[in-house]
NUDO-440332 format. One line per 5 residues: their letters; for each residue x, y, z of N, C-alpha, C. Coordinates in Angstrom, 3 decimals, decimal comma. Layout:
% residues N
a	X:Y:Z:X:Y:Z:X:Y:Z  ...
//
This chain:
% residues 317
msvis	-22,343:6,070:8,941:-21,884:7,319:8,178:-21,604:7,083:6,859  -21,679:8,073:6,142:-21,430:7,871:4,825:-19,975:8,057:4,383  -19,631:6,942:3,396:-18,248:6,947:3,035:-18,360:6,879:1,636  -17,627:7,754:0,810:-17,684:7,583:-0,710:-16,229:6,732:-1,104  -16,416:5,549:-1,750:-15,482:4,540:-1,880:-14,848:4,766:-3,291
krgrl	-15,457:5,662:-4,201:-14,954:5,881:-5,671:-13,905:7,021:-5,483  -12,667:6,530:-5,614:-11,604:7,687:-5,576:-11,993:8,907:-6,587  -12,253:8,625:-7,765:-12,562:9,747:-8,597:-13,764:10,610:-8,433  -14,474:10,185:-7,389:-15,821:11,057:-6,980:-15,573:12,045:-5,911  -14,359:11,817:-5,312:-14,208:12,868:-4,023:-13,980:14,271:-4,618
pvaga	-14,863:15,259:-3,997:-14,389:16,642:-4,439:-13,124:17,096:-4,196  -12,695:18,051:-4,889:-11,208:18,601:-4,580:-11,372:19,074:-3,225  -10,210:18,925:-2,539:-10,049:19,343:-1,116:-10,743:20,669:-0,796  -11,203:20,812:0,438:-11,672:22,057:1,035:-12,780:21,481:1,830  -13,542:20,662:1,616:-14,530:20,042:2,409:-14,284:18,599:2,626
vvaaf	-14,212:17,966:3,801:-14,044:16,691:3,863:-15,412:15,973:3,729  -15,747:15,386:2,597:-16,925:14,656:2,253:-17,095:13,309:2,852  -15,978:12,716:3,117:-16,153:11,346:3,515:-14,895:11,059:4,598  -15,206:10,866:5,766:-14,186:10,464:6,775:-14,844:9,802:7,786  -13,979:8,983:8,354:-14,699:8,135:9,437:-13,531:7,663:10,491
alalt	-13,771:7,566:11,702:-12,657:7,146:12,594:-12,560:5,691:12,541  -11,391:5,271:12,336:-11,027:3,803:12,457:-10,378:3,364:13,398  -10,877:2,826:14,438:-10,195:2,381:15,579:-10,350:0,787:15,778  -9,346:0,025:15,689:-9,465:-1,541:15,655:-10,348:-1,752:16,790  -10,406:-1,289:17,866:-11,262:-1,722:19,095:-12,637:-1,780:18,627
acssg	-13,129:-0,904:17,622:-14,702:-1,075:17,270:-14,865:-2,358:16,577  -13,750:-2,900:15,935:-14,013:-4,164:15,044:-13,584:-5,429:15,741  -12,960:-5,408:16,866:-12,524:-6,598:17,619:-13,725:-7,351:18,050  -13,607:-8,777:17,975:-14,636:-9,683:18,414:-15,379:-9,325:19,815  -14,330:-9,074:20,631:-14,771:-9,012:22,122:-14,888:-7,557:22,507
gsdlv	-14,695:-6,588:21,510:-14,881:-5,246:21,831:-14,021:-4,631:22,754  -12,906:-5,139:23,163:-11,911:-4,681:24,195:-10,944:-3,989:23,487  -10,248:-3,085:24,298:-9,149:-2,275:23,649:-8,093:-3,001:23,108  -7,580:-2,581:21,887:-6,537:-3,155:21,237:-5,281:-2,543:21,609  -4,252:-3,127:21,906:-2,979:-2,527:22,272:-2,101:-3,244:21,361
pgegg	-0,854:-2,761:21,155:0,189:-3,504:20,327:0,418:-4,752:20,923  0,452:-5,751:20,185:0,655:-7,272:20,483:-0,536:-7,999:20,575  -1,805:-7,367:20,591:-2,992:-8,119:20,599:-3,615:-8,439:19,443  -4,562:-9,205:19,200:-5,078:-9,498:17,868:-5,973:-8,325:17,433  -6,233:-8,115:16,084:-7,163:-7,230:15,616:-8,430:-7,772:15,101
stgda	-8,940:-6,991:14,113:-10,300:-7,210:13,843:-10,716:-8,117:12,497  -9,571:-8,107:11,672:-9,845:-8,716:10,229:-8,747:-9,546:9,949  -8,999:-10,649:8,960:-7,999:-11,485:8,595:-7,692:-12,440:9,589  -6,828:-13,395:9,282:-6,358:-14,549:10,222:-5,875:-13,627:11,391  -6,232:-14,229:12,629:-5,894:-13,747:13,906:-4,363:-13,621:14,192
aetsa	-3,830:-14,857:13,768:-2,220:-14,820:14,017:-1,500:-13,783:13,115  -1,910:-13,678:11,775:-1,390:-12,666:11,029:-1,520:-11,306:11,376  -2,905:-10,952:11,992:-3,100:-9,687:12,330:-2,170:-9,389:13,623  -2,158:-10,349:14,711:-1,410:-10,176:15,847:0,063:-10,027:15,457  0,506:-10,671:14,481:1,984:-10,484:14,163:2,323:-8,966:13,574
vfena	1,387:-8,467:12,814:1,582:-7,139:12,450:1,804:-6,132:13,544  1,028:-6,284:14,584:1,077:-5,306:15,669:1,675:-5,679:17,037  2,339:-6,939:16,812:3,061:-7,378:17,907:4,300:-6,569:18,306  4,356:-6,175:19,378:5,580:-5,222:19,790:5,784:-3,956:18,953  4,605:-3,435:18,450:4,625:-2,256:17,703:5,293:-1,011:18,354
pvadd	6,425:-0,527:17,788:7,024:0,547:18,431:6,067:1,753:18,878  6,315:2,557:19,921:5,672:3,712:20,384:6,663:4,591:20,541  6,610:5,779:20,062:7,454:6,833:20,139:7,745:7,338:21,680  8,994:7,672:22,153:9,259:8,240:23,239:8,754:9,651:23,319  8,407:10,170:24,540:7,766:11,389:24,722:8,518:12,536:24,131
elilp	9,931:12,464:24,278:10,920:13,532:23,607:10,902:13,566:22,123  10,410:12,491:21,512:10,402:12,709:20,085:9,082:13,423:19,477  8,055:13,654:20,410:6,989:14,458:19,998:7,364:15,928:20,342  8,099:16,519:19,373:8,486:17,886:19,509:7,390:18,844:19,737  7,660:19,945:20,622:6,615:21,045:20,828:6,408:21,776:19,571
gstme	5,009:22,143:19,371:4,639:22,667:18,017:4,732:21,728:16,826  5,070:20,500:16,937:5,303:19,952:15,713:3,769:19,162:15,268  3,784:18,603:13,950:2,764:17,870:13,568:2,426:16,683:14,551  3,614:16,183:14,852:3,196:14,850:15,789:2,530:15,292:17,070  2,799:16,497:17,675:2,073:17,077:18,869:0,707:17,234:18,532
aiker	0,475:17,821:17,380:-0,891:18,187:17,102:-1,698:16,909:16,931  -1,133:15,896:16,259:-1,847:14,685:16,120:-2,195:13,832:17,462  -1,321:14,019:18,449:-1,240:13,584:19,616:-2,413:14,111:20,500  -2,317:15,450:20,429:-3,463:16,170:21,055:-4,797:15,872:20,488  -4,772:15,699:19,192:-6,167:15,444:18,575:-6,705:14,005:18,904
gtlvv	-5,630:13,027:19,092:-6,128:11,754:19,358:-6,213:10,874:18,258  -6,220:11,399:17,069:-6,319:10,461:15,744:-5,267:10,820:14,867  -4,908:9,864:13,885:-3,993:10,259:12,754:-4,976:10,220:11,590  -5,019:11,231:10,866:-5,910:11,499:9,638:-5,152:11,056:8,503  -5,651:9,968:7,739:-4,901:9,605:6,684:-5,813:9,572:5,381
aeald	-5,005:10,086:4,303:-5,759:10,003:2,914:-5,375:8,557:2,413  -6,446:7,842:2,307:-6,142:6,257:1,941:-7,436:5,749:1,106  -7,220:4,992:0,324:-8,356:4,518:-0,575:-9,110:3,337:0,354  -10,403:3,309:-0,108:-11,225:2,187:0,453:-11,552:1,059:-0,356  -11,047:1,223:-1,629:-11,384:0,058:-2,733:-10,135:-0,553:-3,405
aplls	-9,017:-0,661:-2,573:-7,695:-1,060:-3,149:-7,365:-2,613:-2,465  -8,048:-3,531:-3,068:-7,533:-4,960:-2,468:-6,205:-5,195:-2,162  -5,994:-5,752:-1,015:-4,580:-6,009:-0,300:-3,886:-4,673:0,272  -4,336:-3,540:-0,250:-3,594:-2,421:0,219:-4,550:-1,605:1,160  -5,677:-1,167:0,862:-6,587:-0,617:1,821:-7,909:-0,617:1,163
qqdpt	-8,700:-1,781:1,733:-9,982:-2,032:1,254:-11,005:-2,075:2,484  -12,144:-1,350:2,309:-13,147:-1,416:3,325:-13,971:-2,748:3,071  -14,484:-3,254:4,364:-15,187:-4,470:4,340:-16,746:-3,804:4,083  -17,477:-4,245:3,133:-18,852:-3,803:2,918:-19,636:-4,292:4,002  -19,443:-5,135:4,681:-20,361:-5,405:5,687:-19,931:-4,865:7,187
npdsv	-18,748:-4,280:7,150:-18,235:-3,777:8,260:-17,605:-2,474:8,012  -18,143:-1,220:7,883:-17,541:-0,205:7,318:-16,363:0,429:8,079  -16,257:-0,033:9,437:-15,026:0,240:10,385:-13,907:-0,504:10,060  -14,098:-1,464:9,181:-12,974:-2,426:9,012:-12,397:-2,142:7,572  -10,933:-1,453:7,575:-10,412:-1,331:6,376:-8,890:-2,038:6,595
tgfda	-8,760:-3,069:5,697:-7,514:-3,796:5,809:-6,614:-3,646:4,566  -5,343:-4,198:4,779:-4,274:-4,179:3,591:-2,986:-3,590:4,102  -2,098:-3,857:3,249:-0,756:-3,153:3,591:-0,651:-1,697:3,906  -1,293:-0,976:3,101:-1,160:0,627:3,517:-1,993:0,636:4,670  -3,148:0,008:4,810:-3,971:0,351:6,148:-3,335:-0,046:7,423
dlakl	-2,605:-1,170:7,229:-1,857:-1,588:8,462:-0,651:-0,723:8,768  0,033:-0,249:7,805:1,098:0,694:8,163:0,541:1,967:8,628  -0,618:2,494:8,126:-1,244:3,677:8,763:-1,486:3,244:10,295  -2,066:2,252:10,457:-2,358:1,826:11,876:-1,010:1,826:12,866  0,001:1,320:12,167:1,227:1,205:12,960:1,847:2,560:13,141
laiyi	1,555:3,521:12,283:2,204:4,834:12,519:1,424:5,430:13,632  -0,088:5,283:13,620:-0,790:5,904:14,710:-0,433:5,142:16,004  -0,137:3,879:16,231:0,294:3,398:17,376:1,668:4,131:17,739  2,616:4,442:16,820:3,816:5,028:17,056:3,799:6,499:17,612  2,607:7,155:17,222:2,363:8,489:17,684:1,541:8,496:19,002
lgepn	0,492:7,599:18,928:-0,636:7,791:19,871:-0,716:6,633:20,894  0,161:5,574:20,605:0,135:4,468:21,509:-1,143:3,395:21,261  -1,944:3,881:20,319:-3,166:3,083:19,826:-3,293:3,258:18,276  -4,147:2,409:17,764:-4,283:2,436:16,241:-5,475:3,383:15,793  -5,680:4,601:16,248:-6,698:5,351:16,006:-6,562:6,212:14,911
veivp	-7,236:5,679:13,733:-6,946:6,286:12,402:-8,327:6,935:11,888  -8,260:8,018:11,157:-9,413:8,600:10,510:-9,129:8,640:9,135  -9,989:8,020:8,226:-9,669:7,933:6,829:-10,299:8,862:5,937  -9,637:9,634:5,050:-10,197:10,597:4,247:-9,998:9,860:2,723  -10,838:9,382:2,107:-10,546:8,656:0,762:-10,201:9,850:-0,196
paset	-9,005:9,492:-0,859:-8,603:10,681:-1,707:-8,828:10,174:-3,302  -8,851:11,256:-4,209:-8,903:11,015:-5,443:-7,124:11,295:-5,863  -6,860:10,674:-7,097:-5,298:10,928:-7,312:-4,893:12,278:-7,533  -6,019:13,106:-7,986:-5,692:14,545:-8,242:-5,890:15,490:-7,008  -6,368:14,904:-5,934:-6,547:15,528:-4,742:-5,533:15,585:-3,621
reall	-4,596:14,472:-3,743:-3,815:14,304:-2,663:-2,857:15,358:-2,168  -2,481:15,993:-3,097:-1,623:17,283:-2,880:-2,322:18,344:-2,083  -3,646:18,480:-2,344:-4,404:19,533:-1,962:-4,801:19,154:-0,337  -5,005:17,770:-0,139:-5,487:17,283:1,143:-4,288:17,574:2,063  -3,118:17,543:1,785:-2,039:17,723:2,489:-1,726:19,147:2,851
angta	-1,961:19,897:1,651:-1,534:21,382:1,737:-2,676:22,261:2,607  -3,734:21,789:2,808:-4,699:22,594:3,484:-5,004:21,917:4,833  -4,249:20,870:5,135:-4,284:20,304:6,373:-5,414:19,266:6,621  -6,138:19,023:5,554:-7,215:17,868:5,644:-6,721:16,517:6,063  -5,590:16,138:5,585:-4,957:14,934:6,088:-3,585:15,211:6,509
dvvfn	-3,261:14,232:7,496:-1,848:14,251:8,122:-0,821:13,728:7,004  -1,214:12,654:6,452:-0,356:11,817:5,603:-1,144:11,208:4,534  -0,665:10,698:3,377:-1,081:9,881:2,393:-0,527:8,760:2,294  -1,385:7,759:2,486:-0,802:6,204:2,014:-1,777:5,842:0,805  -1,252:5,944:-0,222:-2,098:5,837:-1,461:-1,590:5,371:-2,737
tytit	-0,507:4,306:-2,727:0,365:3,932:-3,863:0,849:5,052:-4,554  1,329:6,289:-3,654:1,871:7,441:-4,130:3,409:7,382:-4,635  3,546:7,304:-5,894:4,891:7,172:-6,460:5,601:8,474:-6,265  6,868:8,191:-5,740:7,683:9,467:-5,339:8,202:9,952:-6,808  8,130:11,150:-7,166:8,614:11,903:-8,181:9,230:13,208:-7,911
eerae	10,171:13,637:-8,467:10,765:15,000:-8,328:9,801:16,024:-8,487  8,828:15,827:-9,446:7,890:16,862:-9,763:6,822:17,071:-8,598  6,423:15,987:-8,146:5,500:15,811:-6,884:6,172:16,488:-5,760  7,354:16,132:-5,540:8,271:16,687:-4,514:8,334:18,266:-4,592  7,937:18,895:-5,479:7,850:20,312:-5,338:6,540:20,815:-4,668
qvsfa	5,579:19,941:-4,485:4,251:20,258:-3,989:4,228:19,535:-2,489  4,662:18,470:-2,353:4,632:17,781:-1,056:5,908:17,234:-0,615  6,080:16,857:0,493:7,364:16,007:1,185:6,973:14,500:1,071  7,896:13,839:0,628:7,718:12,234:0,861:8,722:11,681:2,004  8,016:10,893:2,801:8,929:9,885:3,729:9,089:8,727:2,924
gpyfn	10,060:7,934:3,178:10,233:6,810:2,503:11,428:6,784:1,523  11,204:6,021:0,413:10,122:4,984:-0,107:9,946:3,910:0,926  8,688:3,481:1,198:8,456:2,246:1,939:8,038:1,184:1,366  8,075:1,264:-0,074:7,709:0,048:-0,875:7,909:0,213:-2,315  8,544:-0,717:-2,920:8,895:-0,703:-4,267:7,761:-1,420:-5,137
sglav	6,867:-0,854:-5,872:6,246:-1,658:-6,787:6,874:-1,671:-8,198  6,102:-1,776:-9,040:6,682:-2,024:-10,575:6,052:-3,060:-11,410  6,609:-3,402:-12,488:6,169:-4,448:-13,266:6,598:-5,831:-12,718  5,520:-6,693:-12,671:5,795:-8,121:-12,265:5,026:-9,039:-13,026  5,274:-10,463:-12,626:4,680:-11,519:-13,597:3,618:-12,357:-12,677
avksd	2,514:-12,670:-13,432:1,515:-13,415:-12,887:1,404:-14,630:-13,902  0,976:-15,717:-13,398:0,845:-17,091:-13,916:-0,280:-17,692:-13,376  -0,827:-18,741:-14,198:-1,835:-19,718:-13,566:-1,313:-20,377:-12,481  -2,115:-20,581:-11,524:-1,636:-21,242:-10,073:-1,041:-22,561:-10,232  -1,291:-23,149:-11,246:-0,709:-24,610:-11,526:0,542:-24,535:-12,355
nddik	1,165:-23,354:-12,662:2,388:-23,147:-13,430:3,556:-23,176:-12,325  4,301:-24,082:-12,394:5,552:-24,104:-11,490:6,748:-23,941:-11,962  6,649:-23,557:-13,372:7,873:-23,493:-14,198:8,421:-22,004:-14,396  7,486:-21,113:-14,120:7,878:-19,701:-14,373:7,948:-19,028:-12,970  9,036:-18,637:-12,555:9,169:-18,005:-11,438:9,288:-16,395:-11,294
giddl	9,416:-15,898:-12,456:9,574:-14,442:-12,747:10,127:-14,052:-14,091  10,430:-12,919:-14,339:10,802:-12,173:-15,603:11,841:-13,063:-16,194  12,765:-13,677:-15,602:13,980:-14,468:-16,026:13,480:-15,762:-16,727  12,211:-16,093:-16,643:11,788:-17,403:-17,031:10,720:-16,946:-18,414  10,825:-16,014:-18,708:9,877:-15,616:-19,953:10,417:-15,589:-21,181
ggktv	11,943:-15,924:-21,532:12,180:-16,090:-22,815:11,662:-17,066:-23,635  11,188:-16,741:-24,779:10,660:-17,611:-25,689:8,993:-17,986:-25,371  8,498:-17,330:-24,333:7,191:-17,477:-23,804:6,260:-16,532:-24,419  4,870:-16,797:-24,555:3,807:-15,994:-25,039:3,505:-15,186:-23,739  3,613:-13,803:-23,724:3,422:-12,984:-22,721:2,314:-11,913:-22,940
ivgan	1,413:-12,037:-21,962:0,206:-11,015:-22,107:0,641:-9,693:-21,411  0,258:-8,520:-21,941:0,542:-7,235:-21,555:-0,543:-6,308:-21,954  -0,772:-5,190:-21,110:-1,807:-4,155:-21,310:-1,523:-3,238:-22,405  -2,167:-2,964:-23,492:-1,819:-2,188:-24,447:-1,378:-0,784:-23,925  -0,392:-0,166:-24,366:0,013:1,282:-23,921:0,419:1,226:-22,434
tpavt	0,878:0,016:-21,950:1,374:0,073:-20,657:2,835:0,118:-20,666  3,640:0,359:-19,534:5,103:0,124:-19,604:5,610:-1,208:-20,014  4,754:-2,323:-19,804:5,230:-3,771:-20,187:5,591:-3,834:-21,604  4,804:-3,062:-22,462:5,011:-3,112:-23,834:6,519:-3,082:-24,131  7,157:-2,257:-23,560:8,673:-1,949:-23,917:9,535:-2,584:-22,966
avpee	9,015:-2,822:-21,626:9,844:-3,306:-20,597:10,220:-4,772:-20,961  9,109:-5,653:-21,232:9,429:-7,105:-21,296:10,462:-7,394:-22,615  10,295:-6,756:-23,784:11,201:-7,064:-24,608:12,699:-6,699:-24,350  12,831:-5,559:-23,391:14,271:-5,129:-23,003:14,665:-6,189:-22,191  14,012:-6,929:-21,297:14,439:-7,998:-20,491:14,508:-9,348:-21,221
qptae	13,582:-9,642:-22,022:13,345:-10,874:-22,590:13,045:-10,756:-24,040  14,083:-10,429:-25,035:13,880:-10,142:-26,504:13,207:-11,366:-27,243  13,083:-12,551:-26,844:12,590:-13,645:-27,389:11,178:-13,818:-27,161  10,608:-13,114:-26,039:9,193:-13,166:-25,716:8,255:-12,771:-26,749  7,124:-13,295:-27,116:6,144:-13,022:-27,891:5,068:-12,390:-27,142
lidfa	4,786:-10,975:-27,614:3,767:-10,321:-26,779:2,426:-10,411:-27,462  1,384:-10,449:-26,601:-0,027:-10,226:-27,075:-0,458:-9,098:-26,148  -1,183:-8,184:-26,643:-1,702:-6,935:-25,683:-3,312:-7,017:-25,836  -3,826:-6,570:-24,584:-5,288:-6,330:-24,407:-5,463:-4,757:-24,010  -6,579:-4,344:-24,387:-7,034:-3,035:-23,993:-7,278:-2,853:-22,542
adpqa	-7,621:-3,748:-21,775:-8,208:-3,693:-20,364:-7,506:-4,839:-19,528  -7,331:-4,457:-18,176:-6,989:-5,526:-17,252:-7,806:-6,868:-17,241  -9,070:-6,529:-17,180:-10,016:-7,789:-17,156:-9,785:-8,780:-18,292  -9,654:-8,237:-19,483:-9,491:-8,942:-20,694:-8,204:-9,615:-20,673  -7,138:-9,076:-20,120:-5,812:-9,716:-20,081:-5,892:-10,796:-18,902
vqall	-6,442:-10,561:-17,881:-6,732:-11,723:-16,862:-7,423:-12,748:-17,429  -8,483:-12,472:-18,152:-9,142:-13,578:-18,829:-8,504:-14,447:-19,799  -7,417:-13,824:-20,412:-6,738:-14,389:-21,505:-5,692:-15,314:-20,864  -5,236:-14,816:-19,632:-4,257:-15,806:-18,996:-5,003:-16,924:-18,436  -6,327:-16,752:-17,905:-7,001:-18,036:-17,646:-7,385:-18,893:-18,603
qgrgd	-7,424:-18,246:-19,743:-7,947:-19,259:-20,879:-6,627:-19,945:-21,565  -5,393:-19,552:-20,993:-4,329:-20,111:-21,579:-3,755:-19,492:-22,898  -4,261:-18,467:-23,045:-3,836:-17,754:-24,362:-2,307:-17,085:-24,286  -1,888:-17,048:-23,039:-0,416:-16,662:-22,854:0,066:-17,532:-21,643  1,417:-17,526:-21,740:1,978:-18,292:-20,529:2,190:-17,245:-19,349
ayvqd	2,098:-15,943:-19,375:2,157:-15,146:-18,266:1,605:-13,777:-18,625  1,280:-13,059:-17,460:0,670:-11,742:-17,915:1,537:-10,685:-16,967  2,207:-9,889:-17,605:3,021:-8,844:-16,824:2,196:-7,380:-16,856  2,139:-7,000:-15,623:1,380:-5,589:-15,361:1,884:-5,162:-13,989  1,458:-4,153:-13,454:1,921:-3,510:-12,247:1,873:-4,494:-11,164
ytlla	2,726:-4,637:-10,283:2,670:-5,549:-9,196:1,283:-5,533:-8,309  0,917:-4,316:-7,917:-0,267:-4,257:-7,257:-1,579:-4,652:-7,838  -1,682:-4,553:-9,083:-2,702:-4,812:-9,871:-2,928:-6,327:-10,095  -1,590:-7,028:-10,190:-1,555:-8,368:-10,252:-2,007:-9,081:-8,973  -1,401:-8,328:-7,923:-1,878:-8,930:-6,778:-3,325:-8,739:-6,417
saaaa	-3,965:-7,796:-6,859:-5,335:-7,594:-6,725:-6,211:-8,637:-7,384  -5,653:-9,004:-8,758:-6,182:-9,933:-9,483:-6,086:-11,168:-8,878  -5,116:-11,475:-8,326:-4,673:-12,904:-7,736:-5,707:-13,109:-6,397  -5,823:-11,994:-5,727:-6,743:-11,880:-4,529:-8,226:-12,311:-4,864  -8,651:-11,798:-6,091:-10,092:-12,105:-6,644:-10,143:-13,572:-7,321
nddik	-9,073:-14,129:-7,589:-9,060:-15,401:-8,424:-8,065:-16,327:-7,963  -8,455:-17,411:-7,505:-7,567:-18,540:-6,734:-6,624:-19,123:-7,975  -6,999:-19,070:-9,184:-6,386:-19,806:-10,326:-5,115:-18,846:-10,791  -5,038:-17,669:-10,102:-3,788:-16,841:-10,477:-2,755:-16,572:-9,380  -1,663:-16,466:-9,553:-0,605:-16,301:-8,684:0,561:-15,247:-9,210
vvgqp	0,897:-14,554:-8,360:2,079:-13,616:-8,657:3,344:-14,285:-8,261  4,440:-14,244:-9,215:5,651:-14,930:-8,974:6,767:-14,055:-9,069  7,541:-14,121:-8,097:8,733:-13,235:-7,806:8,305:-11,840:-7,487  9,441:-10,850:-7,545:9,137:-9,357:-7,228:9,207:-8,522:-8,453  8,791:-7,225:-8,438:8,804:-6,440:-9,448:10,334:-6,463:-10,083
fttep	10,346:-6,324:-11,342:11,664:-6,138:-12,098:11,795:-4,687:-12,547  10,952:-3,895:-12,367:10,958:-2,400:-12,641:10,754:-1,705:-11,310  11,184:-0,548:-11,095:10,759:0,235:-9,702:10,077:1,217:-9,840  8,871:1,346:-9,024:8,170:2,394:-8,859:7,925:2,506:-7,517  8,771:3,449:-6,724:8,744:3,639:-5,347:7,718:4,358:-4,684
ygigl	6,859:3,845:-3,736:5,870:4,510:-3,063:6,393:5,100:-1,828  5,949:6,389:-1,773:6,318:7,298:-0,544:5,045:7,603:0,332  5,306:7,985:1,447:4,088:8,460:2,421:4,180:10,021:2,159  3,149:10,607:1,688:2,917:11,957:1,444:2,885:12,754:2,645  3,357:13,837:2,725:3,241:14,788:3,908:3,228:16,142:3,361
khade	2,824:17,097:4,345:2,811:18,535:3,949:4,208:18,837:3,368  4,371:19,735:2,503:5,502:20,169:1,962:6,478:20,950:3,056  7,560:20,468:3,052:8,721:21,172:3,948:8,445:20,977:5,439  7,511:19,930:5,709:7,635:19,543:7,218:8,727:18,601:7,534  9,888:19,107:7,603:11,125:18,251:7,841:11,131:17,451:9,112
dfkqf	10,675:17,835:10,209:10,580:17,293:11,585:9,659:16,131:11,411  8,535:16,246:10,758:7,739:15,027:10,560:8,073:13,976:9,703  8,803:14,454:8,621:9,484:13,530:7,622:10,492:12,744:8,281  11,379:13,393:9,186:12,450:12,527:9,896:11,953:11,458:10,954  10,723:12,133:11,509:10,172:11,276:12,412:9,490:9,944:11,918
indwl	8,929:10,133:10,686:8,423:9,098:10,057:9,508:8,106:9,477  10,486:8,709:8,917:11,604:7,922:8,272:12,156:7,045:9,348  12,309:7,596:10,693:13,034:6,977:11,729:12,035:5,679:12,097  10,650:5,986:12,101:9,633:5,015:12,438:9,743:3,998:11,406  9,862:4,268:10,014:9,878:3,110:9,043:11,111:2,096:9,510
vkiqe	12,372:2,812:9,690:13,403:1,969:9,836:12,981:0,967:11,237  12,414:1,523:12,179:11,946:0,746:13,422:11,027:-0,435:13,003  9,949:-0,253:12,315:9,141:-1,246:11,875:9,776:-2,295:10,853  10,677:-1,917:10,227:11,396:-2,861:9,246:12,260:-3,682:9,986  13,085:-3,136:11,043:13,911:-3,985:11,857:13,079:-4,787:12,915
ggqwg	12,037:-4,255:13,193:11,318:-4,949:14,221:10,395:-6,103:13,687  10,337:-6,119:12,309:9,548:-7,191:11,900:8,061:-6,779:11,428  7,589:-5,727:11,787:6,191:-5,347:11,682:5,859:-5,184:10,120  6,828:-4,430:9,482:6,695:-4,185:8,124:6,696:-5,354:7,325  7,356:-6,454:7,534:7,330:-7,716:6,957:5,986:-8,479:7,178
aawea	5,647:-8,401:8,551:4,388:-9,044:8,839:3,208:-8,470:8,188  3,297:-7,074:7,942:2,122:-6,446:7,297:2,032:-6,931:5,961  3,378:-6,871:5,185:3,280:-7,597:3,807:2,657:-8,978:3,755  3,201:-9,836:4,580:2,967:-11,323:4,560:1,282:-11,417:4,717  0,673:-10,607:5,467:-0,615:-10,709:5,875:-1,578:-9,995:4,716
slgtv	-1,031:-9,359:3,843:-1,811:-8,661:2,619:-1,260:-9,195:1,313  -0,393:-8,314:0,692:0,141:-8,761:-0,657:0,893:-10,146:-0,558  1,497:-10,466:0,519:2,129:-11,876:0,553:1,226:-12,912:0,386  0,047:-12,792:0,700:-1,068:-14,017:0,546:-1,228:-14,464:-0,676  -0,682:-13,434:-1,783:-1,069:-14,108:-3,247:0,295:-13,999:-4,065
vesdi	1,341:-13,772:-3,368:2,589:-13,664:-4,147:3,563:-14,695:-3,758  4,095:-15,426:-4,583:4,955:-16,687:-4,367:6,379:-16,163:-4,315  6,894:-15,615:-3,302:7,975:-15,380:-2,973:8,346:-14,868:-1,476  9,500:-14,769:-1,212:9,874:-14,447:0,287:9,483:-12,812:0,474  9,428:-12,464:1,682:9,197:-11,039:2,166:10,316:-10,031:1,340
ptppa	9,919:-9,162:0,627:10,878:-8,361:-0,184:11,743:-7,668:0,819  12,847:-7,054:0,441:13,674:-6,230:1,018:13,173:-4,807:1,083  12,784:-4,131:2,103:12,257:-2,766:1,924:13,270:-1,706:1,309  12,808:-0,991:0,419:13,694:-0,065:-0,151:14,269:0,935:1,014  15,596:1,463:0,507:16,321:2,275:1,505:15,711:3,592:1,646
igsvp	15,566:4,109:2,865:14,976:5,430:2,975:15,855:6,533:2,239  15,017:7,431:1,539:15,681:8,421:0,874:16,652:8,057:-0,395  16,305:6,915:-0,922:17,048:6,199:-2,001:16,648:6,771:-3,316  15,634:7,395:-3,444:15,200:7,892:-4,825:15,020:9,397:-4,960  15,333:10,141:-5,999:15,050:11,449:-6,244:13,633:11,873:-5,709
gs	13,514:12,932:-4,926:12,347:13,416:-4,392:11,969:12,884:-3,110  12,680:11,973:-2,510:12,420:11,416:-1,172:13,333:12,066:-0,149
//
């Protein structure tokens, strides 16, 4: 099947140009049915098993008559607007198109398990400018796509969550054990991206830091590797992606600014929003949220599992 992996090339909603059914059963080495608690198709088997181990399944009475949950259950798949080219978040395996892994991808599978009892997910790769339309016209049930919650966006869509806090974070060379996060950057040479929030945020946190800026992320990463700066400050997920591609880089600590990611839903679908928020609490308390982080972003971040943001804690959620 044809799948468009460039987010900017997906036509505006109306026609589903690229969608495919993602069932972990198709990817497992034995070809057997995957149920919560069994191994999956990608990554370390123990890590994958931990993500789905004892994954909650909604009681029948929570699937309200006439609700979005009931429509999804009757269809047998959860349709998710999700990237295919976002390392550690949702990335397609070029050798196995049915395999999409990462933090967002695993959460989408966990939500499918909660509704359907199995991880049946159909992916529609979105562009940033098409996410609202995909929800409004019913092409997608949910959006997992580093979708920052804002009050302006909340006028067009509803947001469950937030389910993750991104923001500016710190990366260093892998052999640097002195810098643990933003608190250690006083007096250091800090690489930032030109015209990014780091240009003003770093001096606010560390006035004695010396900044050098680069126009593009690859240039900044190369400068860090060359030792032209002690650390690189950029968006957490971008740094994690760079670290995943290069063993000589690691992310230290957690973000020191806040960019809350939400799960996009059709506007004013309050029953579905409450259903997903309740599910988020369950996977946080049950350990699946933390296991998904450890198996993805946590593989390149030198810190403990972060505390999930409180549900409804930001304007627009």
